[in-house]
C-alpha positions as CSV (number, residue, x, y, z in Angstrom):
1,M,33.1,25.1,53.2
2,T,34.8,26.5,50.2
3,G,34.4,25.9,46.5
4,V,36.5,23.2,44.7
5,S,39.2,24.0,42.1
6,P,38.2,24.8,38.5
7,D,39.9,21.5,37.5
8,V,37.4,19.5,39.7
9,L,34.5,21.5,38.2
10,D,35.8,20.6,34.7
11,Q,36.1,16.9,35.6
12,A,32.6,16.7,37.0
13,F,30.8,19.0,34.6
14,R,32.4,21.3,32.0
15,A,34.8,18.9,30.3
16,A,32.9,15.7,31.1
17,R,31.2,14.0,28.2
18,T,28.7,11.3,27.5
19,F,30.8,8.4,26.2
20,N,29.6,5.9,23.6
21,A,32.9,3.9,23.4
22,F,35.3,2.8,26.1
23,S,38.9,1.5,26.2
24,G,39.4,-2.1,27.1
25,K,40.7,-1.2,30.6
26,E,38.9,-3.1,33.3
27,V,36.9,-1.4,36.1
28,P,37.8,-3.3,39.2
29,D,35.1,-4.4,41.7
30,A,36.9,-2.4,44.4
31,L,36.4,0.8,42.4
32,L,32.7,0.0,42.1
33,R,32.5,-0.4,45.8
34,E,34.4,2.9,46.3
35,L,31.9,4.5,43.9
36,Y,29.0,3.4,46.0
37,E,30.7,4.5,49.2
38,L,31.0,8.0,47.7
39,L,27.6,8.4,46.0
40,K,25.7,7.1,49.1
41,W,26.3,10.4,50.9
42,G,24.1,12.4,48.4
43,P,20.9,13.6,50.1
44,T,17.5,12.2,49.5
45,S,14.2,13.2,51.1
46,M,13.8,11.7,54.6
47,N,17.1,9.8,53.8
48,C,14.9,7.4,51.9
49,Q,17.7,6.0,49.5
50,P,15.4,4.1,47.1
51,A,18.0,3.5,44.4
52,R,19.4,0.1,43.8
53,Y,22.3,-0.7,41.6
54,V,23.2,-3.8,39.5
55,F,26.7,-3.6,38.1
56,V,26.6,-5.8,35.0
57,K,30.1,-6.9,34.1
58,S,30.4,-10.5,33.1
59,E,29.7,-11.8,29.6
60,A,26.9,-13.9,31.0
61,A,25.2,-10.9,32.7
62,K,25.6,-8.8,29.6
63,A,23.9,-11.5,27.5
64,R,21.0,-11.3,29.9
65,L,20.8,-7.5,29.5
66,A,21.1,-7.5,25.7
67,P,17.5,-8.5,24.8
68,A,16.2,-5.5,26.7
69,L,18.3,-2.9,24.9
70,A,17.2,-0.7,22.0
71,Q,19.1,-1.7,18.9
72,G,21.2,1.4,18.9
73,N,22.5,0.7,22.4
74,V,23.5,-3.0,22.0
75,A,27.0,-2.7,20.6
76,K,28.2,0.0,22.9
77,T,26.7,-1.6,26.0
78,M,28.2,-5.0,25.2
79,A,31.6,-3.3,24.8
80,A,31.4,-1.2,27.9
81,P,33.4,-2.6,30.9
82,V,30.4,-2.1,33.2
83,T,26.7,-1.3,32.7
84,V,24.9,-0.1,35.8
85,I,21.2,-0.8,36.1
86,V,19.9,2.1,38.3
87,A,16.7,0.7,39.7
88,T,14.2,1.7,42.4
89,D,13.1,-0.3,45.4
90,T,9.4,-0.1,45.6
91,R,9.5,-0.9,49.3
92,F,12.3,1.5,50.2
93,H,10.2,2.7,53.1
94,E,10.8,-0.5,55.0
95,H,14.3,0.8,55.7
96,L,13.2,4.1,57.1
97,V,13.0,2.7,60.6
98,T,16.8,2.6,60.7
99,Q,17.7,5.1,58.0
100,F,15.5,8.0,59.3
101,P,15.7,7.8,63.1
102,A,14.3,11.3,63.4
103,N,10.9,9.6,62.8
104,A,10.8,5.9,63.3
105,K,7.3,5.7,62.0
106,A,8.0,7.6,58.8
107,G,7.6,4.4,56.7
108,E,4.0,4.1,57.6
109,M,3.0,7.1,55.4
110,F,4.4,5.3,52.4
111,A,3.2,1.8,53.2
112,G,-0.4,3.0,53.0
113,N,-0.1,5.3,50.1
114,T,1.2,3.7,46.8
115,A,1.1,6.9,44.8
116,L,3.2,8.7,47.3
117,A,5.6,5.8,47.6
118,E,6.0,5.6,43.8
119,S,6.6,9.3,43.2
120,T,9.0,9.6,46.2
121,A,11.0,6.5,45.1
122,F,11.2,7.6,41.4
123,R,12.2,11.2,42.3
124,N,14.9,10.2,44.8
125,G,16.1,7.2,42.9
126,T,16.7,9.3,39.8
127,L,18.5,11.8,42.0
128,Q,20.7,9.0,43.3
129,G,21.5,8.0,39.7
130,G,22.7,11.5,39.1
131,Y,25.0,11.2,42.2
132,L,26.3,8.0,40.7
133,I,27.3,9.8,37.5
134,L,29.0,12.6,39.3
135,A,30.8,10.3,41.8
136,A,32.0,8.1,38.9
137,R,33.4,11.2,37.1
138,L,35.2,12.3,40.2
139,L,36.8,8.9,40.6
140,G,38.1,9.0,37.1
141,L,35.5,7.0,35.3
142,D,33.6,8.1,32.2
143,C,29.8,7.6,31.8
144,G,27.3,6.9,29.1
145,P,23.8,7.2,30.7
146,M,20.9,6.0,28.6
147,S,17.2,5.2,28.6
148,G,16.9,3.2,25.4
149,F,15.7,-0.1,26.8
150,N,12.6,-2.1,27.3
151,A,11.9,-1.8,31.1
152,D,9.4,-4.7,31.1
153,T,12.0,-7.1,29.5
154,L,14.8,-5.9,31.8
155,N,12.6,-6.1,35.0
156,A,11.4,-9.6,34.1
157,E,15.0,-10.8,33.7
158,F,16.7,-9.0,36.6
159,F,13.9,-8.3,39.0
160,P,11.3,-11.0,38.5
161,D,9.8,-10.6,42.0
162,G,8.7,-7.1,41.1
163,R,10.3,-5.3,44.1
164,Y,12.8,-3.4,42.1
165,T,12.1,-1.6,38.8
166,A,14.6,-0.3,36.3
167,N,14.9,3.5,36.0
168,F,17.9,4.0,33.6
169,L,21.2,2.5,32.6
170,V,24.8,3.9,32.8
171,N,27.7,2.5,30.9
172,L,30.9,2.9,32.9
173,G,34.6,2.7,32.0
174,Y,37.5,4.7,30.7
175,G,36.1,6.6,27.7
176,D,37.4,6.5,24.2
177,P,36.5,9.9,22.5
178,V,36.5,8.3,19.0
179,A,32.7,7.8,19.2
180,N,31.8,11.1,20.9
181,Y,29.3,13.3,19.2
182,P,30.1,17.0,18.9
183,R,29.3,18.7,22.2
184,G,25.7,19.9,22.2
185,P,24.8,23.4,23.3
186,R,23.1,24.2,26.6
187,L,20.2,26.5,27.3
188,D,21.1,29.8,28.8
189,F,20.1,31.0,32.3
190,E,17.3,33.3,31.0
191,T,15.6,30.5,29.2
192,V,15.5,28.0,32.1
193,A,15.7,30.0,35.4
194,Q,14.4,33.0,37.2
195,I,15.4,34.7,40.5
196,L,12.4,35.9,42.5
């Protein structure tokens, strides 16, 4: 395997931005399906795949989402073509019998250990949310990830049976740079990393 072109690296990372405004261009359902078909190949521990995605597009669905949003996130989220609720399946381990054939009994270790199941689901579901952002960028979409919402309110509205729990939100669409903040700096290698 070889590295991708600098243009691809720019699109996924170096030139990509967090968008707060989007053009009015629609994001078709077929593209959202393509997005999932790409992001699903990102690795998770034991192929556990705990993330669940709710693509909020319609005005009615956006109206259900609005009461859970922090005030500063309402206008931009209502205007975004799509808002993805990246959630976690608390019973992800029930799928391991088919998704991790290397050990058909792998789910049993999580079924009897709530703390292990919760930490595994949160860690891997968050990772999958990152794959969603990268896959969206590679498919030509712009993203506005955010955590400014009331999880209890959102969960009660969208996941009342308690099986899924919201992790974070991502606005998707074709970005309008008019509302972008100046690009923030990044910490250097010496501050955040070491080679042992």
